[in-house]
C-alpha positions, 0 to 999 in steps of 0.5 A: 172333772180334774179329780177324775182325770187324776183318779183314772190313771191311779186306778189303772196303775193300781189295778195292774199292780193288783193283777200282777199280785194276783189280787185283781178279783179283790180290786173292787175297792182300794186295798187296805192302807191305800193312800190317796196321796199317791194319786198326784204322782201317778198323773206323771206315769204312763201305763206303758212305762209303769208296766215297764218299770214294774217288770224291770224292778219286780220281775227282773225284766229288760232294762227300762227304755230311754223314753220311759227313763224320762217318764220315771224321772218326771214321776220323781224319786219320792213318788217312785220310792213310795210306790215301791214301798206300797207294792212291797207292803203287800208281802208278795215280794217279802223274800226278795225285798232287799233285792227289789230295793237294790234293783229299784235304786239301780233303775233310778240311778241308770235312768237319771244317768241316761236323762241327765247325761252323766 
């Protein structure tokens, strides 16, 4: 039961990312190279904040809200970096990889500043 509680948010977030990448029709099974080690990370990310962070970093969306900054920091920097790398590994954002990595770093630093108060 505990495993399925972790797996559902992971699959939900993975489905959203695949949908954004135009691969939802092929989402019957995990994508090639899917690493189940990301699942423990995903239990700390809400769907709402996952979407907000994704939009900010990959689609130049609005700033991440203060409340989602708190969720992002709880998610953790290693998990954040790993998820960014997983999305980049699809190749869909290959022409903007450097820009996305800069935006990812900027989003992390901004959220850390907000949450930690510096």
